[in-house]
N, CA, C and O atoms as CSV, one atom per row, in Angstrom:
chain,resi,resn,atom,element,x,y,z
A,1,UNK,N,N,13.855,-5.476,27.346
A,1,UNK,CA,C,12.796,-6.411,27.084
A,1,UNK,C,C,13.391,-7.826,27.085
A,1,UNK,O,O,14.446,-8.070,26.500
A,2,UNK,N,N,12.707,-8.727,27.738
A,2,UNK,CA,C,13.199,-10.103,27.817
A,2,UNK,C,C,12.995,-10.821,26.476
A,2,UNK,O,O,12.176,-10.395,25.662
A,3,UNK,N,N,13.729,-11.893,26.253
A,3,UNK,CA,C,13.544,-12.648,25.004
A,3,UNK,C,C,12.107,-13.148,24.810
A,3,UNK,O,O,11.601,-13.167,23.688
A,4,UNK,N,N,11.460,-13.546,25.893
A,4,UNK,CA,C,10.068,-14.001,25.790
A,4,UNK,C,C,9.150,-12.862,25.360
A,4,UNK,O,O,8.236,-13.062,24.561
A,5,UNK,N,N,9.393,-11.681,25.887
A,5,UNK,CA,C,8.583,-10.526,25.511
A,5,UNK,C,C,8.811,-10.160,24.047
A,5,UNK,O,O,7.868,-9.808,23.338
A,6,UNK,N,N,10.056,-10.241,23.598
A,6,UNK,CA,C,10.360,-9.948,22.200
A,6,UNK,C,C,9.702,-10.959,21.273
A,6,UNK,O,O,9.186,-10.594,20.217
A,7,UNK,N,N,9.720,-12.218,21.663
A,7,UNK,CA,C,9.088,-13.260,20.857
A,7,UNK,C,C,7.589,-13.019,20.781
A,7,UNK,O,O,6.994,-13.141,19.710
A,8,UNK,N,N,6.977,-12.681,21.902
A,8,UNK,CA,C,5.540,-12.395,21.920
A,8,UNK,C,C,5.229,-11.205,21.011
A,8,UNK,O,O,4.272,-11.240,20.238
A,9,UNK,N,N,6.044,-10.152,21.109
A,9,UNK,CA,C,5.833,-8.959,20.287
A,9,UNK,C,C,5.965,-9.310,18.797
A,9,UNK,O,O,5.157,-8.862,17.984
A,10,UNK,N,N,6.965,-10.097,18.441
A,10,UNK,CA,C,7.156,-10.502,17.042
A,10,UNK,C,C,5.977,-11.346,16.558
A,10,UNK,O,O,5.478,-11.134,15.453
A,11,UNK,N,N,5.530,-12.298,17.374
A,11,UNK,CA,C,4.397,-13.135,16.989
A,11,UNK,C,C,3.127,-12.309,16.811
A,11,UNK,O,O,2.352,-12.545,15.884
A,12,UNK,N,N,2.919,-11.352,17.691
A,12,UNK,CA,C,1.769,-10.465,17.588
A,12,UNK,C,C,1.857,-9.639,16.304
A,12,UNK,O,O,0.861,-9.465,15.601
A,13,UNK,N,N,3.038,-9.141,16.008
A,13,UNK,CA,C,3.236,-8.360,14.780
A,13,UNK,C,C,2.941,-9.212,13.561
A,13,UNK,O,O,2.292,-8.746,12.626
A,14,UNK,N,N,3.402,-10.445,13.554
A,14,UNK,CA,C,3.174,-11.324,12.403
A,14,UNK,C,C,1.692,-11.585,12.181
A,14,UNK,O,O,1.247,-11.673,11.036
A,15,UNK,N,N,0.923,-11.710,13.252
A,15,UNK,CA,C,-0.525,-11.897,13.110
A,15,UNK,C,C,-1.160,-10.659,12.478
A,15,UNK,O,O,-1.995,-10.768,11.580
A,16,UNK,N,N,-0.755,-9.485,12.954
A,16,UNK,CA,C,-1.287,-8.232,12.396
A,16,UNK,C,C,-0.856,-8.059,10.942
A,16,UNK,O,O,-1.642,-7.604,10.110
A,17,UNK,N,N,0.382,-8.417,10.635
A,17,UNK,CA,C,0.894,-8.300,9.268
A,17,UNK,C,C,0.087,-9.197,8.331
A,17,UNK,O,O,-0.326,-8.765,7.255
A,18,UNK,N,N,-0.134,-10.437,8.739
A,18,UNK,CA,C,-0.891,-11.367,7.905
A,18,UNK,C,C,-2.299,-10.843,7.652
A,18,UNK,O,O,-2.803,-10.927,6.533
A,19,UNK,N,N,-2.926,-10.309,8.677
A,19,UNK,CA,C,-4.279,-9.759,8.544
A,19,UNK,C,C,-4.274,-8.553,7.605
A,19,UNK,O,O,-5.167,-8.414,6.769
A,20,UNK,N,N,-3.279,-7.689,7.741
A,20,UNK,CA,C,-3.197,-6.494,6.897
A,20,UNK,C,C,-2.921,-6.865,5.441
A,20,UNK,O,O,-3.493,-6.269,4.528
A,21,UNK,N,N,-2.050,-7.843,5.225
A,21,UNK,CA,C,-1.763,-8.271,3.850
A,21,UNK,C,C,-2.989,-8.903,3.210
A,21,UNK,O,O,-3.220,-8.730,2.013
A,22,UNK,N,N,-3.770,-9.628,3.984
A,22,UNK,CA,C,-4.990,-10.238,3.453
A,22,UNK,C,C,-5.984,-9.153,3.042
A,22,UNK,O,O,-6.588,-9.237,1.973
A,23,UNK,N,N,-6.154,-8.148,3.877
A,23,UNK,CA,C,-7.087,-7.073,3.529
A,23,UNK,C,C,-6.532,-6.184,2.422
A,23,UNK,O,O,-7.297,-5.504,1.738
A,24,UNK,N,N,-5.219,-6.179,2.235
A,24,UNK,CA,C,-4.601,-5.362,1.184
A,24,UNK,C,C,-4.853,-5.928,-0.203
A,24,UNK,O,O,-4.599,-5.257,-1.203
A,25,UNK,N,N,-5.347,-7.150,-0.274
A,25,UNK,CA,C,-5.657,-7.732,-1.581
A,25,UNK,C,C,-6.776,-6.959,-2.271
A,25,UNK,O,O,-6.779,-6.823,-3.495
A,26,UNK,N,N,-7.719,-6.457,-1.492
A,26,UNK,CA,C,-8.813,-5.681,-2.076
A,26,UNK,C,C,-8.505,-4.186,-2.088
A,26,UNK,O,O,-9.107,-3.433,-2.853
A,27,UNK,N,N,-7.572,-3.760,-1.246
A,27,UNK,CA,C,-7.183,-2.348,-1.176
A,27,UNK,C,C,-5.670,-2.306,-0.951
A,27,UNK,O,O,-5.215,-2.343,0.192
A,28,UNK,N,N,-4.890,-2.230,-2.029
A,28,UNK,CA,C,-3.429,-2.339,-1.920
A,28,UNK,C,C,-2.798,-1.327,-0.947
A,28,UNK,O,O,-3.155,-0.149,-0.916
A,29,UNK,N,N,-1.855,-1.835,-0.164
A,29,UNK,CA,C,-1.084,-1.010,0.771
A,29,UNK,C,C,0.376,-1.422,0.668
A,29,UNK,O,O,0.682,-2.602,0.492
A,30,UNK,N,N,1.271,-0.459,0.777
A,30,UNK,CA,C,2.698,-0.764,0.759
A,30,UNK,C,C,3.112,-1.377,2.098
A,30,UNK,O,O,2.432,-1.204,3.109
A,31,UNK,N,N,4.235,-2.094,2.087
A,31,UNK,CA,C,4.757,-2.656,3.336
A,31,UNK,C,C,5.048,-1.558,4.347
A,31,UNK,O,O,4.822,-1.739,5.544
A,32,UNK,N,N,5.549,-0.420,3.873
A,32,UNK,CA,C,5.860,0.706,4.759
A,32,UNK,C,C,4.592,1.191,5.474
A,32,UNK,O,O,4.611,1.469,6.673
A,33,UNK,N,N,3.508,1.284,4.729
A,33,UNK,CA,C,2.253,1.757,5.318
A,33,UNK,C,C,1.695,0.735,6.304
A,33,UNK,O,O,1.199,1.103,7.369
A,34,UNK,N,N,1.774,-0.541,5.953
A,34,UNK,CA,C,1.320,-1.593,6.871
A,34,UNK,C,C,2.140,-1.547,8.156
A,34,UNK,O,O,1.582,-1.609,9.251
A,35,UNK,N,N,3.466,-1.437,8.028
A,35,UNK,CA,C,4.345,-1.382,9.206
A,35,UNK,C,C,4.043,-0.164,10.068
A,35,UNK,O,O,4.035,-0.251,11.296
A,36,UNK,N,N,3.795,0.970,9.423
A,36,UNK,CA,C,3.497,2.191,10.176
A,36,UNK,C,C,2.184,2.069,10.942
A,36,UNK,O,O,2.033,2.654,12.015
A,37,UNK,N,N,1.244,1.319,10.401
A,37,UNK,CA,C,-0.036,1.126,11.081
A,37,UNK,C,C,0.080,0.131,12.236
A,37,UNK,O,O,-0.593,0.279,13.256
A,38,UNK,N,N,0.922,-0.870,12.075
A,38,UNK,CA,C,1.037,-1.930,13.076
A,38,UNK,C,C,1.950,-1.548,14.236
A,38,UNK,O,O,1.676,-1.908,15.381
A,39,UNK,N,N,3.018,-0.833,13.959
A,39,UNK,CA,C,4.034,-0.522,14.979
A,39,UNK,C,C,3.459,0.074,16.268
A,39,UNK,O,O,3.800,-0.402,17.351
A,40,UNK,N,N,2.606,1.093,16.194
A,40,UNK,CA,C,2.089,1.648,17.458
A,40,UNK,C,C,1.188,0.673,18.231
A,40,UNK,O,O,1.095,0.745,19.457
A,41,UNK,N,N,0.534,-0.228,17.510
A,41,UNK,CA,C,-0.356,-1.186,18.183
A,41,UNK,C,C,0.422,-2.173,19.044
A,41,UNK,O,O,-0.074,-2.643,20.067
A,42,UNK,N,N,1.643,-2.481,18.622
A,42,UNK,CA,C,2.416,-3.491,19.355
A,42,UNK,C,C,3.578,-2.893,20.134
A,42,UNK,O,O,4.281,-3.609,20.847
A,43,UNK,N,N,3.789,-1.578,20.003
A,43,UNK,CA,C,4.864,-0.923,20.742
A,43,UNK,C,C,6.240,-1.181,20.172
A,43,UNK,O,O,7.207,-1.319,20.921
A,44,UNK,N,N,6.343,-1.246,18.847
A,44,UNK,CA,C,7.629,-1.491,18.201
A,44,UNK,C,C,7.944,-0.355,17.229
A,44,UNK,O,O,7.081,0.457,16.894
A,45,UNK,N,N,9.188,-0.318,16.790
A,45,UNK,CA,C,9.610,0.653,15.786
A,45,UNK,C,C,9.150,0.178,14.407
A,45,UNK,O,O,9.039,-1.024,14.165
A,46,UNK,N,N,8.887,1.112,13.516
A,46,UNK,CA,C,8.478,0.775,12.155
A,46,UNK,C,C,9.555,-0.064,11.467
A,46,UNK,O,O,9.236,-1.026,10.768
A,47,UNK,N,N,10.811,0.287,11.657
A,47,UNK,CA,C,11.913,-0.470,11.065
A,47,UNK,C,C,11.949,-1.914,11.529
A,47,UNK,O,O,12.257,-2.818,10.752
A,48,UNK,N,N,11.635,-2.127,12.797
A,48,UNK,CA,C,11.618,-3.490,13.337
A,48,UNK,C,C,10.478,-4.288,12.709
A,48,UNK,O,O,10.649,-5.457,12.366
A,49,UNK,N,N,9.324,-3.660,12.560
A,49,UNK,CA,C,8.187,-4.344,11.938
A,49,UNK,C,C,8.520,-4.690,10.485
A,49,UNK,O,O,8.190,-5.780,10.018
A,50,UNK,N,N,9.166,-3.777,9.776
A,50,UNK,CA,C,9.575,-4.052,8.396
A,50,UNK,C,C,10.540,-5.233,8.341
A,50,UNK,O,O,10.459,-6.063,7.436
A,51,UNK,N,N,11.448,-5.309,9.304
A,51,UNK,CA,C,12.388,-6.436,9.370
A,51,UNK,C,C,11.632,-7.750,9.546
A,51,UNK,O,O,11.931,-8.734,8.871
A,52,UNK,N,N,10.662,-7.767,10.445
A,52,UNK,CA,C,9.874,-8.971,10.663
A,52,UNK,C,C,9.077,-9.319,9.420
A,52,UNK,O,O,8.886,-10.497,9.117
A,53,UNK,N,N,8.607,-8.305,8.692
A,53,UNK,CA,C,7.854,-8.559,7.465
A,53,UNK,C,C,8.746,-9.247,6.426
A,53,UNK,O,O,8.301,-10.163,5.733
A,54,UNK,N,N,9.998,-8.807,6.320
A,54,UNK,CA,C,10.924,-9.418,5.373
A,54,UNK,C,C,11.263,-10.850,5.763
A,54,UNK,O,O,11.567,-11.667,4.893
A,55,UNK,N,N,11.218,-11.170,7.054
A,55,UNK,CA,C,11.515,-12.526,7.537
A,55,UNK,C,C,10.370,-13.497,7.292
A,55,UNK,O,O,10.573,-14.711,7.310
A,56,UNK,N,N,9.166,-12.973,7.062
A,56,UNK,CA,C,8.017,-13.840,6.853
A,56,UNK,C,C,8.122,-14.530,5.491
A,56,UNK,O,O,8.678,-13.959,4.552
A,57,UNK,N,N,7.596,-15.746,5.377
A,57,UNK,CA,C,7.709,-16.506,4.133
A,57,UNK,C,C,7.179,-15.794,2.892
A,57,UNK,O,O,7.784,-15.882,1.823
A,58,UNK,N,N,6.058,-15.091,3.022
A,58,UNK,CA,C,5.510,-14.407,1.845
A,58,UNK,C,C,5.909,-12.941,1.799
A,58,UNK,O,O,5.298,-12.156,1.074
A,59,UNK,N,N,6.912,-12.567,2.554
A,59,UNK,CA,C,7.355,-11.183,2.615
A,59,UNK,C,C,8.391,-10.915,1.618
A,59,UNK,O,O,8.883,-9.790,1.527
């Protein structure tokens, strides 16, 4: 995967993560569960999504 593709995938994941965390305020979800739900949508590993979640400012 090219660096541009990886950046796009990470940015897409961050948008999904932010949306999931916002909806988790009314229905709590663990980071693991959020990552497991997002990973197949963007074609990434759950571990990679968790890494990106930890890199986010509110992560």
